[in-house]
N, C-alpha and C positions, 0 to 999 in steps of 0.2 A: 484547443481543448474543447471537448464537448461539455457544455454547461448542463445538459440533461443528465449525463452520466455522473458528473461531479455532484450535482444536486441529489441524485438517487443514492450515491455513495454516502453523502452527508446524512441522509435520512437513515441509512443502514447502520451507520456507526454512532448515531446520536446517543444511544444508551450507554456507550462506553465513557461518555463525558458527562454523565448525569448522576443523580443520587442512586440510581438503580445499580451502579457499579461501585458500591461502597467499599468492597474489598479490593477493587482494581483488577479482578481476575476474569472479567468478561472478555471474550475473544470473538471477533467478527471475522468470518472467513468469506472472502469474495472470490468466486471461481469463474473463470472465463475460458474461452478457446481462442488461441491466437491465430494469426493469419496463416500459419503453417499447419493448423489443425491440432496443435498440441494443447493439452490442458495446462493452465497456469492459474496460480492463486496468490492472493495477498491476504495475510492475516493481520488484522489491526487490533492492537490492545491500546490501553490508555496512554502508554509511553513508548510503544514500539510498532513497527511494521515488519512483517516477515515475508520475503519473496520466495516462492517455491514453485517450480524449481528456479534456481539462479544459474542459468546455463553458461556462465562466463568464468574465466580464470582471473579477471582483473578485479580490482577493489570496487566494491559496490558504490561507494560514495563518488568515486571517480566516474564510474559508469553513469550514475544519475546525472552528474554534472555535464559530462561530454555528450550525453544523449539529448540534452535539452529539456529533460524532465524538470529541472529546477529553474528554468529560464525566467519565470515570472514569480517564483516563490522565494524572494530574497530574505524574508523574515524567518525562515525555517532554520532552526539550529539542530542539525542532524549529527549524530555520532554513530560510528560503526560499533555495534555490540558484538556480533559474531558472524562468521560466514565460512562456508566450505565451498570451494570452487566446484562448479557443476552440480551443486546440490541446493543450497539455501543461502539467504542473506538476511540478517536481522539488523535493522537500523533503528536507533533511538530517536524519538521525536518529542521528548519531554519538553513541556512548556509550550508546545505548538497548539494553535487554535484548531478546533475540529473542522472548520471550513477549509483551512489550509491543508489539513491531513487528507480531506476528501479530494482536493485538487491534486495533491501529491500522488495519491493512489491512482486517480484517473490518468495522470500523465505517465506514471510508471507502467500501467497496463499498455498504454499507447507506445511509449518511446523505449522502454526497456524490455517488456515482456512480449512485444511484437503483435499486439492486438490491432485489428483494423479500426478505423474511426467510428464505425457503427456497432462496435462490440456490445454484447449483452453479458450480464453476469448473474450468477446465483448467489444468494446470501444465506448464511447460517450463523447463528450466534450461540455460544455456549459459555457456561461458567466453569472455568478451569480450577476453581477453588474447592 
């Protein structure tokens, strides 16, 4: 895992876990380009992450586990909220600490979304409320 990317992701999502997100409707979108040149993104909200696209037909939680994305993240309590094969996957992260979410997002970009170790990302945050 790249500590620089996880640290930058932690900074990008910190408002989601602060008083600034009183209504819980802030959404932080992190966009990157994977090793195949495809645009990928992960949207983070206070209690979920959404992977788009999710280019697989298998269960997202199984994919996260088998890819090694969860290898050092033993304290995460993830639940599958919704998914559509080859389209998106929404995973519940309720009760997880922001630094753990940042690590999860970084590892997901690397191990599930196919980004190279030195990937860069763009950030945008919006209030969906």
